[in-house]
C-alpha positions as CSV (number, residue, x, y, z in Angstrom):
1,X,66.8,-153.9,5.9
2,X,70.1,-154.8,7.7
3,X,71.3,-150.5,8.6
4,X,67.9,-150.1,9.7
5,X,68.1,-153.5,12.1
6,X,71.2,-151.7,13.3
7,X,70.2,-148.6,14.3
8,X,67.1,-149.6,16.0
9,X,64.6,-148.2,13.1
10,X,63.6,-152.1,12.4
11,X,63.2,-154.9,14.6
12,X,63.3,-158.6,13.8
13,X,60.6,-160.6,15.5
14,X,60.9,-164.5,16.4
15,X,58.0,-166.8,16.2
16,X,58.3,-169.7,18.5
17,X,60.4,-169.5,21.3
18,X,61.4,-173.3,22.0
19,X,64.1,-175.0,21.3
20,X,64.5,-173.2,17.5
21,X,63.4,-170.1,18.2
22,X,64.8,-168.8,21.6
23,X,68.6,-169.6,21.1
24,X,67.8,-167.7,17.6
25,X,66.1,-164.7,19.0
26,X,69.0,-164.4,22.1
27,X,71.5,-164.0,19.5
28,X,70.3,-162.1,17.6
29,X,69.4,-159.8,19.9
30,X,72.8,-159.1,20.8
31,X,73.0,-157.2,17.5
32,X,69.4,-156.2,16.5
33,X,66.4,-155.3,18.9
34,X,64.3,-158.3,18.8
35,X,60.3,-159.1,19.9
36,X,60.3,-162.8,21.0
37,X,56.7,-164.1,20.8
38,X,55.2,-166.9,22.2
39,X,51.5,-168.1,22.4
40,X,52.4,-169.7,26.3
41,X,52.3,-166.8,28.7
42,X,53.8,-168.9,31.4
43,X,56.6,-169.6,28.9
44,X,56.9,-165.9,28.7
45,X,56.9,-165.1,32.1
46,X,59.9,-167.5,32.6
47,X,62.1,-166.0,29.7
48,X,61.3,-162.6,30.9
49,X,63.0,-163.6,33.9
50,X,66.4,-164.5,32.3
51,X,65.2,-168.8,32.5
52,X,65.1,-170.7,29.1
53,X,61.6,-173.5,30.2
54,X,63.4,-176.0,27.8
55,X,66.5,-176.0,30.4
56,X,68.8,-175.7,27.5
57,X,70.2,-172.2,27.9
58,X,71.8,-170.7,31.2
59,X,70.9,-167.4,32.7
60,X,73.3,-165.6,30.9
61,X,72.5,-166.5,27.8
62,X,69.5,-163.6,28.6
63,X,72.3,-161.3,29.8
64,X,72.9,-157.6,27.5
65,X,70.2,-158.6,25.1
66,X,67.6,-156.6,23.3
67,X,64.7,-158.3,23.3
68,X,61.0,-157.8,24.1
69,X,59.3,-161.0,25.3
70,X,55.5,-161.1,24.8
71,X,52.6,-163.2,24.4
72,X,50.8,-160.5,22.3
73,X,50.8,-160.8,18.8
74,X,49.6,-156.7,18.3
75,X,53.9,-156.6,18.7
76,X,54.6,-158.3,15.9
77,X,53.7,-155.2,14.0
78,X,56.5,-153.4,14.8
79,X,58.9,-155.8,13.0
80,X,60.2,-155.8,9.4
81,X,61.9,-158.9,9.1
82,X,60.0,-162.2,10.5
83,X,61.7,-165.6,11.7
84,X,59.1,-168.7,12.3
85,X,60.5,-171.1,14.4
86,X,57.4,-173.3,15.4
87,X,56.9,-176.9,16.1
88,X,55.8,-179.3,13.1
89,X,54.7,-182.5,14.4
90,X,53.2,-185.6,12.7
91,X,49.2,-186.6,14.3
92,X,48.1,-190.1,15.8
93,X,48.6,-191.4,12.4
94,X,51.8,-190.1,11.4
95,X,50.8,-187.5,9.3
96,X,51.9,-184.1,8.9
97,X,50.3,-181.5,11.6
98,X,50.9,-178.5,9.9
99,X,48.4,-176.9,12.4
100,X,51.1,-174.4,14.3
101,X,52.7,-173.8,11.3
102,X,49.2,-172.6,9.4
103,X,48.2,-170.8,12.6
104,X,51.5,-168.7,13.3
105,X,51.5,-168.0,9.5
106,X,47.9,-166.2,9.6
107,X,48.5,-164.7,12.9
108,X,52.1,-162.9,11.1
109,X,49.9,-162.5,7.9
110,X,47.5,-159.6,9.9
111,X,50.4,-157.6,11.2
112,X,52.5,-158.0,7.6
113,X,53.4,-154.7,6.0
114,X,54.9,-153.7,2.4
115,X,58.7,-154.0,2.7
116,X,58.7,-156.8,5.3
117,X,60.3,-160.0,5.4
118,X,59.2,-163.6,6.5
119,X,61.8,-166.5,7.2
120,X,60.6,-170.0,8.2
121,X,63.2,-172.3,10.1
122,X,60.4,-175.3,10.9
123,X,60.7,-178.2,9.3
124,X,58.3,-179.1,6.8
125,X,58.3,-181.4,3.2
126,X,59.7,-179.9,-0.1
127,X,57.4,-177.4,-1.1
128,X,55.3,-176.4,2.1
129,X,56.3,-173.1,2.2
130,X,55.3,-171.9,-1.4
131,X,52.2,-174.5,-1.5
132,X,51.0,-173.9,1.8
133,X,52.3,-170.9,4.0
134,X,53.0,-168.0,1.3
135,X,49.1,-168.2,0.2
136,X,48.5,-167.9,3.6
137,X,50.6,-164.6,3.8
138,X,49.1,-163.2,1.2
139,X,45.7,-163.9,1.8
140,X,45.4,-162.6,5.3
141,X,48.0,-159.8,4.6
142,X,46.6,-158.8,1.4
143,X,49.7,-158.2,-0.1
144,X,52.0,-160.1,-3.0
145,X,55.0,-161.9,-2.8
146,X,58.2,-160.5,-4.3
147,X,56.1,-157.7,-4.9
148,X,54.9,-156.2,-1.1
149,X,57.2,-158.8,0.8
150,X,59.6,-161.3,0.5
151,X,59.8,-164.6,2.0
152,X,62.7,-167.3,2.8
153,X,63.1,-170.4,4.4
154,X,66.5,-171.4,6.4
155,X,66.3,-174.7,8.2
156,X,67.1,-175.0,11.6
157,X,70.0,-177.2,12.6
158,X,69.6,-177.3,16.7
159,X,70.7,-180.4,18.4
160,X,68.9,-180.2,22.1
161,X,71.4,-180.9,24.7
162,X,74.6,-180.8,22.3
163,X,76.7,-178.1,23.9
164,X,79.7,-178.6,20.8
165,X,77.2,-177.9,17.5
166,X,75.4,-174.7,19.0
167,X,73.8,-172.5,16.7
168,X,76.5,-170.0,15.6
169,X,78.7,-172.9,15.0
170,X,76.8,-175.0,12.3
171,X,76.9,-173.7,8.8
172,X,73.5,-171.9,7.9
173,X,71.5,-173.2,4.3
174,X,69.7,-170.2,3.7
175,X,66.9,-169.8,0.3
176,X,64.5,-166.7,-0.5
177,X,62.0,-166.3,-3.1
178,X,64.2,-164.2,-5.0
179,X,68.0,-163.1,-5.5
180,X,67.4,-160.2,-3.6
181,X,65.7,-161.8,-0.5
182,X,68.5,-164.5,-0.6
183,X,71.2,-161.9,-0.2
184,X,69.3,-159.6,2.3
185,X,68.9,-162.6,4.2
186,X,71.8,-164.4,4.1
187,X,73.3,-160.6,5.3
188,X,71.4,-160.6,8.7
189,X,72.4,-164.7,9.3
190,X,75.6,-163.9,8.6
191,X,75.9,-161.6,11.6
192,X,75.5,-164.6,14.3
193,X,76.9,-167.8,12.2
194,X,80.2,-167.9,12.7
195,X,80.9,-171.3,10.7
196,X,79.2,-169.0,7.6
197,X,76.4,-169.6,5.0
198,X,75.3,-172.1,2.5
199,X,72.9,-171.0,-0.3
200,X,70.6,-172.6,-2.4
201,X,69.1,-172.1,-5.5
202,X,65.4,-172.4,-4.2
203,X,63.3,-172.5,-1.6
204,X,62.4,-176.3,-1.9
205,X,66.4,-177.4,-2.1
206,X,66.8,-176.2,1.1
207,X,63.6,-177.6,2.6
208,X,64.8,-181.1,0.8
209,X,68.0,-180.8,2.5
210,X,67.1,-180.3,5.8
211,X,64.5,-183.3,5.4
212,X,67.2,-185.9,4.7
213,X,69.7,-184.8,7.2
214,X,67.5,-186.5,9.8
215,X,66.0,-189.3,7.8
216,X,69.6,-190.0,6.7
217,X,70.0,-190.5,10.5
218,X,66.6,-192.3,11.1
219,X,67.6,-195.3,8.3
220,X,71.3,-195.5,9.9
221,X,70.0,-196.0,13.2
222,X,67.1,-198.3,12.3
223,X,69.9,-200.3,10.4
224,X,71.9,-200.8,13.6
225,X,68.7,-202.0,15.4
226,X,68.2,-204.7,13.1
227,X,71.6,-205.4,13.4
228,X,70.5,-205.3,17.0
229,X,68.2,-207.9,16.9
230,X,69.9,-210.5,14.9
231,X,72.8,-210.2,17.3
232,X,70.7,-210.7,20.3
233,X,69.5,-213.9,18.6
234,X,73.1,-214.9,17.9
235,X,74.1,-214.3,21.6
236,X,76.7,-211.7,20.6
237,X,77.0,-207.8,22.3
238,X,76.0,-205.1,19.4
239,X,77.7,-202.2,21.0
240,X,80.8,-204.9,20.5
241,X,80.6,-205.7,17.3
242,X,80.1,-202.0,16.5
243,X,83.4,-201.0,18.2
244,X,85.4,-203.6,16.5
245,X,83.6,-202.4,12.8
246,X,84.1,-199.0,13.9
247,X,88.1,-199.7,13.7
248,X,87.9,-199.4,9.6
249,X,88.5,-196.1,8.7
250,X,84.9,-195.6,6.6
251,X,82.8,-197.3,8.9
252,X,79.8,-194.9,9.5
253,X,79.4,-194.8,13.6
254,X,76.0,-195.4,14.4
255,X,74.5,-196.9,17.5
256,X,71.5,-199.2,18.0
257,X,68.4,-197.4,20.1
258,X,64.9,-195.6,20.5
259,X,64.2,-192.8,17.9
260,X,61.7,-190.3,19.8
261,X,62.0,-186.4,19.5
262,X,60.4,-183.9,17.4
263,X,63.3,-184.1,14.4
264,X,64.6,-187.9,13.9
265,X,61.6,-189.8,14.3
266,X,59.1,-187.0,13.0
267,X,60.7,-185.4,9.8
268,X,60.8,-188.8,7.8
269,X,57.0,-189.0,8.0
270,X,57.2,-185.6,6.3
271,X,59.2,-187.1,3.5
272,X,56.9,-190.2,2.7
273,X,54.0,-188.1,3.0
274,X,54.9,-186.0,0.1
275,X,56.0,-188.8,-1.6
276,X,52.8,-190.7,-1.2
277,X,51.1,-187.6,-2.8
278,X,53.6,-187.5,-6.0
279,X,52.2,-191.1,-6.3
280,X,55.5,-192.8,-4.6
281,X,56.0,-195.2,-1.7
282,X,58.9,-194.7,-0.2
283,X,60.6,-198.1,0.8
284,X,63.8,-197.5,2.2
285,X,62.4,-194.9,4.5
286,X,58.9,-196.8,5.6
287,X,60.6,-200.3,6.5
288,X,63.0,-197.9,8.5
289,X,60.7,-195.9,10.0
290,X,58.7,-199.2,10.9
291,X,62.0,-200.7,12.7
292,X,62.9,-197.7,14.3
293,X,59.0,-197.2,15.9
294,X,59.2,-201.4,16.6
295,X,61.6,-200.9,19.3
296,X,60.1,-199.9,22.7
297,X,58.0,-202.9,22.0
298,X,60.6,-205.0,21.1
299,X,62.8,-203.9,24.2
300,X,59.8,-204.7,26.6
301,X,59.7,-208.1,25.3
302,X,62.8,-208.8,26.0
303,X,62.4,-207.6,29.4
304,X,59.5,-210.3,29.9
305,X,61.7,-213.2,28.6
306,X,64.6,-212.4,31.5
307,X,62.4,-211.8,33.7
308,X,60.6,-215.4,32.9
309,X,64.1,-217.2,32.4
310,X,65.5,-215.9,35.9
311,X,62.4,-217.3,37.8
312,X,60.5,-214.3,38.2
313,X,57.2,-214.6,38.9
314,X,55.1,-211.8,36.2
315,X,52.1,-211.1,38.3
316,X,54.4,-210.0,41.4
317,X,56.9,-208.0,39.3
318,X,58.0,-204.6,39.6
319,X,60.0,-202.8,37.0
320,X,61.7,-199.5,37.5
321,X,62.4,-197.8,34.0
322,X,64.9,-195.0,34.2
323,X,64.1,-191.9,31.9
324,X,61.4,-190.6,30.2
325,X,62.9,-187.8,28.1
326,X,63.4,-188.6,24.2
327,X,67.6,-188.4,24.5
328,X,69.9,-188.0,27.3
329,X,70.3,-185.1,29.2
330,X,67.4,-183.0,28.1
331,X,63.8,-182.3,29.3
332,X,61.9,-183.0,26.1
333,X,59.4,-185.7,26.5
334,X,58.0,-185.1,23.2
335,X,57.4,-188.6,20.9
336,X,59.1,-190.1,23.7
337,X,59.8,-194.2,22.7
338,X,60.2,-194.9,25.8
339,X,56.6,-194.5,26.4
340,X,56.4,-197.6,24.4
341,X,58.3,-199.5,26.7
342,X,56.4,-198.7,29.5
343,X,52.8,-199.1,28.1
344,X,54.0,-202.5,26.3
345,X,55.1,-203.6,30.5
346,X,51.7,-202.5,31.7
347,X,50.5,-204.7,28.4
348,X,51.8,-207.7,30.9
349,X,50.2,-206.6,34.0
350,X,53.6,-205.8,35.3
351,X,53.5,-202.8,38.2
352,X,55.9,-200.3,36.3
353,X,57.4,-197.2,38.0
354,X,59.2,-194.3,36.1
355,X,61.8,-191.7,37.2
356,X,63.5,-189.1,35.3
357,X,65.9,-186.4,36.7
358,X,65.3,-183.9,33.5
359,X,61.9,-184.5,33.0
360,X,58.8,-182.3,34.3
361,X,56.5,-184.3,36.3
362,X,53.9,-182.2,35.6
363,X,54.3,-182.4,31.9
364,X,54.8,-186.2,31.8
365,X,51.6,-186.5,33.6
366,X,49.4,-184.5,31.2
367,X,50.9,-185.7,27.6
368,X,51.3,-189.5,28.8
369,X,49.3,-190.2,32.5
370,X,52.4,-191.1,33.9
371,X,53.6,-190.4,37.5
372,X,57.7,-190.2,37.9
373,X,58.8,-191.2,41.2
374,X,60.5,-188.7,42.7
375,X,62.9,-191.2,45.0
376,X,62.5,-194.7,43.4
377,X,61.9,-197.2,46.4
378,X,63.3,-200.8,45.5
379,X,63.7,-203.4,45.4
380,X,62.5,-203.9,41.9
381,X,63.0,-207.5,40.0
382,X,64.1,-205.6,36.6
383,X,65.7,-201.9,36.0
384,X,65.7,-200.8,32.3
385,X,68.4,-198.1,32.1
386,X,66.2,-196.4,29.3
387,X,68.1,-192.9,28.6
388,X,71.7,-192.4,29.2
389,X,71.3,-189.2,31.4
390,X,74.7,-188.4,33.0
391,X,73.9,-189.1,36.5
392,X,72.4,-192.5,35.7
393,X,75.9,-193.3,33.4
394,X,78.2,-191.9,36.8
395,X,76.3,-194.8,38.7
396,X,78.1,-197.9,39.9
397,X,76.8,-201.7,40.1
398,X,77.0,-201.1,43.7
399,X,74.4,-198.3,43.3
400,X,71.9,-200.8,41.6
401,X,72.0,-203.3,44.6
402,X,69.8,-201.5,46.3
403,X,67.2,-201.3,43.4
404,X,67.3,-204.7,42.5
405,X,66.3,-208.0,44.1
406,X,68.9,-210.6,44.1
407,X,69.1,-211.9,40.2
408,X,67.4,-209.5,39.2
409,X,67.8,-208.2,35.4
410,X,69.4,-205.1,34.4
411,X,68.6,-203.8,30.8
412,X,70.8,-201.2,29.4
413,X,69.3,-199.6,26.1
414,X,72.3,-197.9,25.1
415,X,75.0,-200.3,26.3
416,X,76.6,-197.7,28.5
417,X,77.4,-200.4,31.7
418,X,78.7,-202.9,29.1
419,X,81.6,-205.0,30.9
420,X,80.4,-203.0,34.6
421,X,77.3,-205.3,35.8
422,X,78.4,-208.3,36.9
423,X,75.8,-209.9,39.6
424,X,72.9,-209.5,37.6
425,X,71.1,-210.7,34.4
426,X,72.4,-208.4,31.6
427,X,70.5,-207.3,28.4
428,X,71.4,-204.5,25.8
429,X,70.8,-203.7,22.4
């Protein structure tokens, strides 16, 4: 397989060109001919121009790559090695939404040929690949697993906005439907992954490894958020406490904050879903999710309390929320918990305006019905720095004097301005 790819006698397809798929496609295209497939033609058009729709990769990442971008599913028939990297979100009831994954699988299956390989990178619950995806591949291709085609699972570890732990520098977990497939899939990934490969004994082990990576972070952040609620009642600053505790060598350095996005705020629900299916209620994981999902409302209530304490009239109060993406320095607004702050403030009748230098205004309006202000016009009774984008963190107190009324409330969700705000009523997690 790899020799055919190197000679250009076979091609690799990457299905889904978002945060995960595009970096993989471009990196593989340095060594092999690649077909990059995405169902959204508008995104495909941008990539053909060397533009990453997610604003993660620079134009030079597209240079000297042997890649064809397309929204034509028929082009998948030209590939022999397929990587599926589509989103795996949750629905309004916090249950796994497998529709993108299963739809991509069905589409791919119609072009599957004898001798092909299919590798999944999408985050799923343990067992999903074998219980949901493989049956679809067999059904719509009329082929048989391991006899006619092979399947692998290699979970993505892309961290949006992280320029240090990039695709090639993070060890890749690889699993497959049999020993032969494991070796061949690993060989292809070894071509691009400098950090090396970790092979697991089964697909289910690899799926479980991925799901607990983010679940572990979710639980630890939930602990920090619970501490911040306790310490706020004690009148001490959580970040100062964590700074002091962090001087011990074995203290794990997590911090409180909003947990949104398409990974940490979503993946644990895939694990709790599977646990319930097996007759077990995952208590710690569920408790962590409850705490983290409640933080937006909690922060909004603290804003209201501070406004009342400083003598502001709620009916006349104007609030500026700075940042709506799910984390700093990314454009991704999926599952943004900042929206929970905004909606809770709106429920009190407060006038809330929102700004964000990274988010796309059209996407924010379409997804949440929220208008972004290109240039906020103060004065505001409260400013909530919800996302620590670099342009915000670089601001000084004098910059906020133009935005806040005298005696205004300054809410610093991530504690980026601790000890820097002197002239306003300051609060952070």
